[in-house]
Each structure stands twice: as C-alpha cells, then as structure tokens.
A tleap script that builds the chain and sets N, CA, C and O, in Angstrom:
source leaprc.protein.ff14SB
mol = sequence {
  NMET ASN ASP THR TYR PHE TYR ARG TYR ASP
  ASP TYR LEU GLU HIE TYR ASP TYR TYR HIE
  LEU ILE PRO VAL VAL LYS ILE ILE LEU LYS
  LYS PHE LYS VAL ILE LYS LYS THR ASP CYS
  GLY ALA TRP VAL GLN LYS TYR GLU GLU ASN
  GLN LEU PHE PRO ASP PHE CYS SER ASP LYS
  ARG PHE VAL LEU LEU ARG ALA ARG LYS LYS
  PHE ALA TYR PRO THR ILE GLU GLU ALA LYS
  GLU SER PHE ILE LYS ARG LYS THR SER GLN
  ILE ARG ILE VAL LYS LYS GLN LEU GLN ARG
  ALA GLU ILE ALA LEU GLU GLU VAL LYS LYS
  CLEU
}
set mol.1.N position { 0.303 21.677 3.381 }
set mol.1.CA position { 1.101 20.530 2.997 }
set mol.1.C position { 2.423 20.559 3.757 }
set mol.1.O position { 3.077 21.598 3.852 }
set mol.2.N position { 2.796 19.430 4.285 }
set mol.2.CA position { 4.075 19.305 4.964 }
set mol.2.C position { 5.188 19.315 3.920 }
set mol.2.O position { 5.208 18.450 3.045 }
set mol.3.N position { 6.104 20.261 3.990 }
set mol.3.CA position { 7.143 20.412 2.981 }
set mol.3.C position { 8.307 19.445 3.163 }
set mol.3.O position { 9.145 19.322 2.270 }
set mol.4.N position { 8.373 18.770 4.278 }
set mol.4.CA position { 9.539 17.955 4.576 }
set mol.4.C position { 9.359 16.480 4.233 }
set mol.4.O position { 10.290 15.852 3.729 }
set mol.5.N position { 8.180 15.915 4.494 }
set mol.5.CA position { 7.971 14.482 4.312 }
set mol.5.C position { 6.660 14.175 3.606 }
set mol.5.O position { 5.699 14.941 3.675 }
set mol.6.N position { 6.647 13.032 2.924 }
set mol.6.CA position { 5.423 12.435 2.409 }
set mol.6.C position { 5.272 11.102 3.129 }
set mol.6.O position { 6.243 10.577 3.673 }
set mol.7.N position { 4.057 10.549 3.137 }
set mol.7.CA position { 3.774 9.352 3.928 }
set mol.7.C position { 3.013 8.317 3.110 }
set mol.7.O position { 2.286 8.649 2.174 }
set mol.8.N position { 3.199 7.056 3.486 }
set mol.8.CA position { 2.474 5.949 2.850 }
set mol.8.C position { 2.318 4.831 3.881 }
set mol.8.O position { 3.287 4.430 4.526 }
set mol.9.N position { 1.101 4.340 4.026 }
set mol.9.CA position { 0.853 3.166 4.865 }
set mol.9.C position { 0.978 1.913 4.004 }
set mol.9.O position { 0.524 1.886 2.861 }
set mol.10.N position { 1.590 0.890 4.559 }
set mol.10.CA position { 1.663 -0.428 3.931 }
set mol.10.C position { 1.437 -1.486 4.997 }
set mol.10.O position { 1.531 -1.218 6.194 }
set mol.11.N position { 1.141 -2.681 4.541 }
set mol.11.CA position { 0.962 -3.798 5.469 }
set mol.11.C position { 1.934 -4.908 5.096 }
set mol.11.O position { 2.382 -5.004 3.954 }
set mol.12.N position { 2.246 -5.732 6.065 }
set mol.12.CA position { 3.097 -6.881 5.803 }
set mol.12.C position { 2.726 -8.006 6.758 }
set mol.12.O position { 2.210 -7.778 7.853 }
set mol.13.N position { 3.003 -9.228 6.312 }
set mol.13.CA position { 2.743 -10.414 7.118 }
set mol.13.C position { 3.915 -10.603 8.073 }
set mol.13.O position { 5.021 -10.945 7.654 }
set mol.14.N position { 3.661 -10.375 9.361 }
set mol.14.CA position { 4.740 -10.527 10.339 }
set mol.14.C position { 5.065 -12.004 10.546 }
set mol.14.O position { 6.228 -12.404 10.499 }
set mol.15.N position { 4.053 -12.790 10.769 }
set mol.15.CA position { 4.196 -14.237 10.861 }
set mol.15.C position { 2.808 -14.870 10.810 }
set mol.15.O position { 1.792 -14.175 10.822 }
set mol.16.N position { 2.786 -16.171 10.752 }
set mol.16.CA position { 1.514 -16.886 10.721 }
set mol.16.C position { 1.325 -17.576 12.059 }
set mol.16.O position { 2.190 -18.331 12.503 }
set mol.17.N position { 0.203 -17.320 12.696 }
set mol.17.CA position { -0.116 -17.937 13.985 }
set mol.17.C position { -0.759 -19.293 13.708 }
set mol.17.O position { -1.960 -19.381 13.453 }
set mol.18.N position { 0.049 -20.344 13.761 }
set mol.18.CA position { -0.455 -21.678 13.426 }
set mol.18.C position { -1.389 -22.234 14.495 }
set mol.18.O position { -2.212 -23.104 14.211 }
set mol.19.N position { -1.267 -21.745 15.699 }
set mol.19.CA position { -2.152 -22.218 16.769 }
set mol.19.C position { -3.595 -21.780 16.519 }
set mol.19.O position { -4.530 -22.568 16.665 }
set mol.20.N position { -3.759 -20.508 16.139 }
set mol.20.CA position { -5.099 -19.976 15.867 }
set mol.20.C position { -5.437 -19.969 14.381 }
set mol.20.O position { -6.543 -19.587 13.999 }
set mol.21.N position { -4.477 -20.395 13.527 }
set mol.21.CA position { -4.648 -20.456 12.082 }
set mol.21.C position { -5.027 -19.113 11.462 }
set mol.21.O position { -5.920 -19.029 10.620 }
set mol.22.N position { -4.327 -18.067 11.898 }
set mol.22.CA position { -4.560 -16.737 11.344 }
set mol.22.C position { -3.225 -16.046 11.060 }
set mol.22.O position { -2.249 -16.264 11.777 }
set mol.23.N position { -3.182 -15.221 10.025 }
set mol.23.CA position { -1.963 -14.440 9.781 }
set mol.23.C position { -1.894 -13.265 10.741 }
set mol.23.O position { -2.919 -12.692 11.108 }
set mol.24.N position { -0.696 -12.914 11.140 }
set mol.24.CA position { -0.483 -11.734 11.972 }
set mol.24.C position { 0.066 -10.646 11.051 }
set mol.24.O position { 1.215 -10.696 10.613 }
set mol.25.N position { -0.786 -9.666 10.771 }
set mol.25.CA position { -0.459 -8.606 9.824 }
set mol.25.C position { -0.151 -7.331 10.595 }
set mol.25.O position { -0.848 -6.984 11.548 }
set mol.26.N position { 0.887 -6.648 10.176 }
set mol.26.CA position { 1.274 -5.387 10.793 }
set mol.26.C position { 1.128 -4.260 9.777 }
set mol.26.O position { 1.319 -4.456 8.576 }
set mol.27.N position { 0.790 -3.091 10.276 }
set mol.27.CA position { 0.673 -1.889 9.462 }
set mol.27.C position { 1.866 -0.999 9.789 }
set mol.27.O position { 2.209 -0.804 10.956 }
set mol.28.N position { 2.492 -0.464 8.747 }
set mol.28.CA position { 3.639 0.406 8.946 }
set mol.28.C position { 3.397 1.722 8.207 }
set mol.28.O position { 2.868 1.739 7.096 }
set mol.29.N position { 3.786 2.797 8.832 }
set mol.29.CA position { 3.748 4.109 8.203 }
set mol.29.C position { 5.146 4.399 7.672 }
set mol.29.O position { 6.092 4.563 8.443 }
set mol.30.N position { 5.267 4.459 6.353 }
set mol.30.CA position { 6.557 4.748 5.731 }
set mol.30.C position { 6.675 6.253 5.523 }
set mol.30.O position { 5.707 6.939 5.194 }
set mol.31.N position { 7.867 6.729 5.723 }
set mol.31.CA position { 8.148 8.159 5.650 }
set mol.31.C position { 9.123 8.400 4.503 }
set mol.31.O position { 10.142 7.719 4.384 }
set mol.32.N position { 8.795 9.379 3.662 }
set mol.32.CA position { 9.636 9.714 2.518 }
set mol.32.C position { 10.039 11.174 2.602 }
set mol.32.O position { 9.185 12.056 2.701 }
set mol.33.N position { 11.316 11.426 2.564 }
set mol.33.CA position { 11.824 12.798 2.634 }
set mol.33.C position { 11.711 13.454 1.261 }
set mol.33.O position { 12.108 12.869 0.253 }
set mol.34.N position { 11.173 14.664 1.226 }
set mol.34.CA position { 11.086 15.428 -0.016 }
set mol.34.C position { 12.474 15.974 -0.307 }
set mol.34.O position { 13.032 16.729 0.489 }
set mol.35.N position { 13.036 15.584 -1.465 }
set mol.35.CA position { 14.376 16.044 -1.805 }
set mol.35.C position { 14.346 17.173 -2.832 }
set mol.35.O position { 15.309 17.928 -2.965 }
set mol.36.N position { 13.218 17.282 -3.566 }
set mol.36.CA position { 13.082 18.380 -4.523 }
set mol.36.C position { 11.601 18.560 -4.843 }
set mol.36.O position { 10.877 17.586 -5.050 }
set mol.37.N position { 11.157 19.823 -4.883 }
set mol.37.CA position { 9.771 20.125 -5.250 }
set mol.37.C position { 9.740 20.832 -6.585 }
set mol.37.O position { 10.617 21.639 -6.892 }
set mol.38.N position { 8.725 20.526 -7.381 }
set mol.38.CA position { 8.491 21.210 -8.642 }
set mol.38.C position { 7.064 21.752 -8.617 }
set mol.38.O position { 6.341 21.568 -7.637 }
set mol.39.N position { 6.668 22.409 -9.682 }
set mol.39.CA position { 5.298 22.904 -9.771 }
set mol.39.C position { 4.294 21.756 -9.821 }
set mol.39.O position { 3.169 21.889 -9.340 }
set mol.40.N position { 4.698 20.639 -10.400 }
set mol.40.CA position { 3.789 19.505 -10.595 }
set mol.40.C position { 3.832 18.475 -9.479 }
set mol.40.O position { 2.871 17.726 -9.305 }
set mol.41.N position { 4.898 18.417 -8.733 }
set mol.41.CA position { 5.012 17.367 -7.733 }
set mol.41.C position { 6.267 17.477 -6.903 }
set mol.41.O position { 6.834 18.552 -6.712 }
set mol.42.N position { 6.679 16.320 -6.416 }
set mol.42.CA position { 7.854 16.288 -5.544 }
set mol.42.C position { 8.628 15.000 -5.754 }
set mol.42.O position { 8.052 13.929 -5.948 }
set mol.43.N position { 9.943 15.127 -5.712 }
set mol.43.CA position { 10.804 13.949 -5.685 }
set mol.43.C position { 10.986 13.557 -4.229 }
set mol.43.O position { 11.357 14.380 -3.392 }
set mol.44.N position { 10.721 12.296 -3.939 }
set mol.44.CA position { 10.846 11.814 -2.565 }
set mol.44.C position { 11.836 10.659 -2.521 }
set mol.44.O position { 12.068 9.965 -3.510 }
set mol.45.N position { 12.402 10.484 -1.354 }
set mol.45.CA position { 13.378 9.418 -1.132 }
set mol.45.C position { 13.038 8.721 0.165 }
set mol.45.O position { 12.615 9.352 1.135 }
set mol.46.N position { 13.228 7.400 0.173 }
set mol.46.CA position { 12.934 6.639 1.382 }
set mol.46.C position { 13.688 7.216 2.571 }
set mol.46.O position { 14.866 7.560 2.479 }
set mol.47.N position { 12.988 7.313 3.672 }
set mol.47.CA position { 13.583 7.800 4.913 }
set mol.47.C position { 13.751 6.588 5.815 }
set mol.47.O position { 12.759 5.952 6.170 }
set mol.48.N position { 14.943 6.258 6.187 }
set mol.48.CA position { 15.264 4.982 6.820 }
set mol.48.C position { 14.912 4.861 8.299 }
set mol.48.O position { 15.019 3.765 8.849 }
set mol.49.N position { 14.504 5.920 8.956 }
set mol.49.CA position { 14.272 5.874 10.401 }
set mol.49.C position { 13.315 4.752 10.809 }
set mol.49.O position { 13.619 3.987 11.725 }
set mol.50.N position { 12.163 4.646 10.141 }
set mol.50.CA position { 11.203 3.593 10.500 }
set mol.50.C position { 10.958 2.654 9.328 }
set mol.50.O position { 9.853 2.140 9.156 }
set mol.51.N position { 11.979 2.434 8.535 }
set mol.51.CA position { 11.874 1.548 7.383 }
set mol.51.C position { 12.245 0.139 7.821 }
set mol.51.O position { 13.412 -0.130 8.107 }
set mol.52.N position { 11.271 -0.767 7.878 }
set mol.52.CA position { 11.545 -2.125 8.341 }
set mol.52.C position { 11.963 -3.061 7.220 }
set mol.52.O position { 12.809 -3.933 7.416 }
set mol.53.N position { 11.369 -2.881 6.040 }
set mol.53.CA position { 11.641 -3.773 4.931 }
set mol.53.C position { 11.964 -2.948 3.688 }
set mol.53.O position { 11.428 -1.854 3.512 }
set mol.54.N position { 12.837 -3.467 2.826 }
set mol.54.CA position { 13.141 -2.723 1.602 }
set mol.54.C position { 11.943 -2.713 0.662 }
set mol.54.O position { 11.153 -3.657 0.638 }
set mol.55.N position { 11.817 -1.639 -0.111 }
set mol.55.CA position { 10.753 -1.545 -1.110 }
set mol.55.C position { 11.220 -2.175 -2.409 }
set mol.55.O position { 12.413 -2.399 -2.614 }
set mol.56.N position { 10.263 -2.458 -3.286 }
set mol.56.CA position { 10.591 -2.958 -4.606 }
set mol.56.C position { 10.835 -1.796 -5.569 }
set mol.56.O position { 11.258 -2.009 -6.705 }
set mol.57.N position { 10.574 -0.584 -5.122 }
set mol.57.CA position { 10.759 0.584 -5.984 }
set mol.57.C position { 12.184 1.104 -5.840 }
set mol.57.O position { 12.924 0.703 -4.941 }
set mol.58.N position { 12.550 2.009 -6.750 }
set mol.58.CA position { 13.884 2.597 -6.688 }
set mol.58.C position { 13.990 3.518 -5.469 }
set mol.58.O position { 13.002 3.788 -4.786 }
set mol.59.N position { 15.180 3.981 -5.221 }
set mol.59.CA position { 15.443 4.810 -4.053 }
set mol.59.C position { 14.699 6.140 -4.115 }
set mol.59.O position { 14.202 6.622 -3.097 }
set mol.60.N position { 14.619 6.740 -5.315 }
set mol.60.CA position { 13.917 8.013 -5.490 }
set mol.60.C position { 12.645 7.775 -6.295 }
set mol.60.O position { 12.574 6.866 -7.122 }
set mol.61.N position { 11.642 8.614 -6.033 }
set mol.61.CA position { 10.378 8.468 -6.747 }
set mol.61.C position { 9.713 9.824 -6.888 }
set mol.61.O position { 9.769 10.654 -5.980 }
set mol.62.N position { 9.075 10.043 -8.046 }
set mol.62.CA position { 8.359 11.292 -8.277 }
set mol.62.C position { 6.893 11.100 -7.928 }
set mol.62.O position { 6.264 10.141 -8.376 }
set mol.63.N position { 6.348 12.011 -7.130 }
set mol.63.CA position { 4.937 11.982 -6.755 }
set mol.63.C position { 4.251 13.157 -7.446 }
set mol.63.O position { 4.522 14.318 -7.140 }
set mol.64.N position { 3.358 12.838 -8.383 }
set mol.64.CA position { 2.611 13.859 -9.101 }
set mol.64.C position { 1.470 14.340 -8.211 }
set mol.64.O position { 0.589 13.560 -7.850 }
set mol.65.N position { 1.485 15.600 -7.866 }
set mol.65.CA position { 0.531 16.123 -6.885 }
set mol.65.C position { -0.902 16.161 -7.392 }
set mol.65.O position { -1.831 16.064 -6.591 }
set mol.66.N position { -1.110 16.299 -8.698 }
set mol.66.CA position { -2.480 16.352 -9.198 }
set mol.66.C position { -3.028 14.979 -9.604 }
set mol.66.O position { -4.139 14.885 -10.125 }
set mol.67.N position { -2.266 13.937 -9.369 }
set mol.67.CA position { -2.731 12.577 -9.675 }
set mol.67.C position { -3.831 12.167 -8.691 }
set mol.67.O position { -3.826 12.572 -7.529 }
set mol.68.N position { -4.766 11.360 -9.179 }
set mol.68.CA position { -5.845 10.876 -8.312 }
set mol.68.C position { -5.295 9.874 -7.290 }
set mol.68.O position { -5.647 9.913 -6.111 }
set mol.69.N position { -4.428 8.980 -7.764 }
set mol.69.CA position { -3.800 8.009 -6.877 }
set mol.69.C position { -2.314 8.326 -6.827 }
set mol.69.O position { -1.631 8.325 -7.851 }
set mol.70.N position { -1.836 8.590 -5.656 }
set mol.70.CA position { -0.429 8.928 -5.484 }
set mol.70.C position { 0.292 7.797 -4.755 }
set mol.70.O position { -0.319 7.024 -4.018 }
set mol.71.N position { 1.589 7.719 -4.974 }
set mol.71.CA position { 2.395 6.740 -4.257 }
set mol.71.C position { 2.480 7.087 -2.775 }
set mol.71.O position { 2.396 6.205 -1.920 }
set mol.72.N position { 2.646 8.366 -2.476 }
set mol.72.CA position { 2.749 8.843 -1.095 }
set mol.72.C position { 2.008 10.174 -1.005 }
set mol.72.O position { 1.739 10.826 -2.014 }
set mol.73.N position { 1.686 10.560 0.231 }
set mol.73.CA position { 0.858 11.749 0.445 }
set mol.73.C position { 1.522 12.716 1.414 }
set mol.73.O position { 2.311 12.311 2.268 }
set mol.74.N position { 1.193 14.009 1.273 }
set mol.74.CA position { 1.820 15.023 2.119 }
set mol.74.C position { 1.378 14.969 3.585 }
set mol.74.O position { 2.061 15.524 4.445 }
set mol.75.N position { 0.255 14.317 3.887 }
set mol.75.CA position { -0.187 14.220 5.280 }
set mol.75.C position { -0.444 12.768 5.652 }
set mol.75.O position { -0.725 11.931 4.794 }
set mol.76.N position { -0.344 12.489 6.927 }
set mol.76.CA position { -0.612 11.142 7.427 }
set mol.76.C position { -2.079 10.777 7.220 }
set mol.76.O position { -2.389 9.622 6.927 }
set mol.77.N position { -2.976 11.732 7.365 }
set mol.77.CA position { -4.413 11.483 7.186 }
set mol.77.C position { -4.717 11.050 5.757 }
set mol.77.O position { -5.483 10.111 5.537 }
set mol.78.N position { -4.112 11.739 4.781 }
set mol.78.CA position { -4.317 11.369 3.376 }
set mol.78.C position { -3.723 9.989 3.082 }
set mol.78.O position { -4.295 9.216 2.314 }
set mol.79.N position { -2.591 9.685 3.686 }
set mol.79.CA position { -1.975 8.370 3.506 }
set mol.79.C position { -2.882 7.276 4.068 }
set mol.79.O position { -2.993 6.196 3.488 }
set mol.80.N position { -3.526 7.557 5.193 }
set mol.80.CA position { -4.446 6.587 5.790 }
set mol.80.C position { -5.662 6.368 4.897 }
set mol.80.O position { -6.083 5.230 4.693 }
set mol.81.N position { -6.232 7.451 4.363 }
set mol.81.CA position { -7.378 7.339 3.448 }
set mol.81.C position { -7.010 6.524 2.216 }
set mol.81.O position { -7.796 5.695 1.757 }
set mol.82.N position { -5.819 6.757 1.685 }
set mol.82.CA position { -5.355 6.020 0.516 }
set mol.82.C position { -5.205 4.531 0.835 }
set mol.82.O position { -5.596 3.681 0.035 }
set mol.83.N position { -4.646 4.220 1.990 }
set mol.83.CA position { -4.478 2.821 2.393 }
set mol.83.C position { -5.833 2.131 2.501 }
set mol.83.O position { -5.992 0.997 2.050 }
set mol.84.N position { -6.808 2.809 3.096 }
set mol.84.CA position { -8.153 2.240 3.232 }
set mol.84.C position { -8.750 1.974 1.855 }
set mol.84.O position { -9.349 0.920 1.638 }
set mol.85.N position { -8.597 2.901 0.928 }
set mol.85.CA position { -9.113 2.707 -0.430 }
set mol.85.C position { -8.400 1.552 -1.121 }
set mol.85.O position { -9.047 0.748 -1.792 }
set mol.86.N position { -7.072 1.450 -0.971 }
set mol.86.CA position { -6.312 0.366 -1.608 }
set mol.86.C position { -6.734 -0.988 -1.075 }
set mol.86.O position { -6.901 -1.936 -1.842 }
set mol.87.N position { -6.907 -1.085 0.238 }
set mol.87.CA position { -7.285 -2.371 0.828 }
set mol.87.C position { -8.734 -2.734 0.496 }
set mol.87.O position { -9.048 -3.909 0.304 }
set mol.88.N position { -9.618 -1.737 0.428 }
set mol.88.CA position { -11.008 -1.984 0.039 }
set mol.88.C position { -11.057 -2.519 -1.390 }
set mol.88.O position { -11.793 -3.462 -1.679 }
set mol.89.N position { -10.284 -1.926 -2.266 }
set mol.89.CA position { -10.214 -2.380 -3.652 }
set mol.89.C position { -9.623 -3.788 -3.740 }
set mol.89.O position { -10.109 -4.623 -4.503 }
set mol.90.N position { -8.584 -4.045 -2.967 }
set mol.90.CA position { -7.961 -5.367 -2.953 }
set mol.90.C position { -8.964 -6.420 -2.498 }
set mol.90.O position { -9.030 -7.501 -3.082 }
set mol.91.N position { -9.737 -6.122 -1.476 }
set mol.91.CA position { -10.750 -7.061 -0.974 }
set mol.91.C position { -11.792 -7.332 -2.046 }
set mol.91.O position { -12.172 -8.483 -2.261 }
set mol.92.N position { -12.262 -6.282 -2.725 }
set mol.92.CA position { -13.265 -6.442 -3.778 }
set mol.92.C position { -12.739 -7.354 -4.893 }
set mol.92.O position { -13.459 -8.240 -5.352 }
set mol.93.N position { -11.508 -7.149 -5.325 }
set mol.93.CA position { -10.912 -7.937 -6.397 }
set mol.93.C position { -10.758 -9.397 -5.977 }
set mol.93.O position { -11.100 -10.305 -6.735 }
set mol.94.N position { -10.246 -9.619 -4.773 }
set mol.94.CA position { -10.007 -10.983 -4.309 }
set mol.94.C position { -11.331 -11.727 -4.105 }
set mol.94.O position { -11.398 -12.930 -4.357 }
set mol.95.N position { -12.373 -11.044 -3.657 }
set mol.95.CA position { -13.691 -11.674 -3.511 }
set mol.95.C position { -14.228 -12.127 -4.866 }
set mol.95.O position { -14.800 -13.211 -4.975 }
set mol.96.N position { -14.047 -11.300 -5.903 }
set mol.96.CA position { -14.484 -11.687 -7.255 }
set mol.96.C position { -13.693 -12.884 -7.761 }
set mol.96.O position { -14.254 -13.776 -8.398 }
set mol.97.N position { -12.388 -12.910 -7.479 }
set mol.97.CA position { -11.567 -14.048 -7.893 }
set mol.97.C position { -11.998 -15.319 -7.168 }
set mol.97.O position { -12.046 -16.392 -7.769 }
set mol.98.N position { -12.312 -15.201 -5.875 }
set mol.98.CA position { -12.782 -16.349 -5.103 }
set mol.98.C position { -14.112 -16.853 -5.652 }
set mol.98.O position { -14.308 -18.058 -5.811 }
set mol.99.N position { -15.022 -15.930 -5.939 }
set mol.99.CA position { -16.326 -16.307 -6.483 }
set mol.99.C position { -16.151 -17.050 -7.809 }
set mol.99.O position { -16.799 -18.072 -8.035 }
set mol.100.N position { -15.290 -16.551 -8.677 }
set mol.100.CA position { -15.051 -17.200 -9.966 }
set mol.100.C position { -14.469 -18.600 -9.767 }
set mol.100.O position { -14.876 -19.545 -10.443 }
set mol.101.N position { -13.517 -18.734 -8.841 }
set mol.101.CA position { -12.906 -20.038 -8.579 }
set mol.101.C position { -13.937 -21.027 -8.035 }
set mol.101.O position { -13.935 -22.200 -8.410 }
set mol.102.N position { -14.816 -20.551 -7.149 }
set mol.102.CA position { -15.857 -21.429 -6.601 }
set mol.102.C position { -16.836 -21.884 -7.684 }
set mol.102.O position { -17.242 -23.047 -7.708 }
set mol.103.N position { -17.213 -20.972 -8.574 }
set mol.103.CA position { -18.116 -21.325 -9.673 }
set mol.103.C position { -17.451 -22.331 -10.606 }
set mol.103.O position { -18.077 -23.307 -11.020 }
set mol.104.N position { -16.166 -22.091 -10.942 }
set mol.104.CA position { -15.434 -23.003 -11.811 }
set mol.104.C position { -15.336 -24.382 -11.187 }
set mol.104.O position { -15.464 -25.386 -11.888 }
set mol.105.N position { -15.114 -24.450 -9.892 }
set mol.105.CA position { -15.023 -25.721 -9.185 }
set mol.105.C position { -16.347 -26.472 -9.251 }
set mol.105.O position { -16.368 -27.674 -9.515 }
set mol.106.N position { -17.435 -25.776 -9.016 }
set mol.106.CA position { -18.771 -26.404 -9.090 }
set mol.106.C position { -19.080 -26.874 -10.520 }
set mol.106.O position { -19.656 -27.945 -10.712 }
set mol.107.N position { -18.699 -26.078 -11.512 }
set mol.107.CA position { -18.972 -26.447 -12.899 }
set mol.107.C position { -18.186 -27.689 -13.320 }
set mol.107.O position { -18.714 -28.554 -14.017 }
set mol.108.N position { -16.921 -27.773 -12.894 }
set mol.108.CA position { -16.127 -28.948 -13.285 }
set mol.108.C position { -16.649 -30.201 -12.593 }
set mol.108.O position { -16.509 -31.292 -13.146 }
set mol.109.N position { -17.239 -30.094 -11.419 }
set mol.109.CA position { -17.804 -31.257 -10.737 }
set mol.109.C position { -19.018 -31.799 -11.458 }
set mol.109.O position { -19.351 -32.974 -11.302 }
set mol.110.N position { -19.696 -30.963 -12.253 }
set mol.110.CA position { -20.886 -31.385 -13.015 }
set mol.110.C position { -20.514 -32.177 -14.274 }
set mol.110.O position { -21.366 -32.851 -14.853 }
set mol.111.N position { -19.258 -32.100 -14.697 }
set mol.111.CA position { -18.836 -32.774 -15.935 }
set mol.111.C position { -18.757 -34.276 -15.778 }
set mol.111.O position { -18.417 -34.980 -16.729 }
savepdb mol mol.pdb
quit
C-alpha cells in the first residue's frame, strides 16, 4: 500500500459537441494525501496538484480500509477497478430507468 497518497478516478463533462451531438467526457485521476493513518483506515485530504474541479465533499475524509466500497484507494489500479464498477452500475441503473420510462410512455399512449 502506498503510504503517501490515495487515488480516485472521476469523470466530468468537458463540453458538448453540438456538431456531432455527443458529450465530450474527460476522466481525471484525483490524488488524496494521507494525513493520518489508523488501524482501521486513513484520513485523506484533497491534493491540489491535479485537482481541476472542487468536490462536493469536505476537505478531509476518512477511508475505511476494510470497507467493500471505498471513497479512494491506496493504488491507482484499485481506483481504476472501482471506477469501472461504479460506471457499470450507473449504466445498469440508467438502462432500467430508461426501460421503465419507455414502458410508461407506451402505456399512456394506450389510454
């Protein structure tokens, strides 16, 4: 485990390409400096070097090391795996919401 930093991948909408009608999404690797370690986890703080946008979370955050889902991870590889799982879950949820909306639309047209 890297004792100095924890990592988290996030995505953001850079802009919308109206010519091709597609969003331009960027991936950023956020870096969090470990400010204190305990037996159970670590207190981390945003590291501003490659911080493009402010977070909605507070400046400091506790990362429980034995948690299944962590806010940030001790390695870049683990942060990447977590991002892939988060986005896969997001896609699954949004597809179900789309399916429900399409069914509701078809049902109201039958009335």
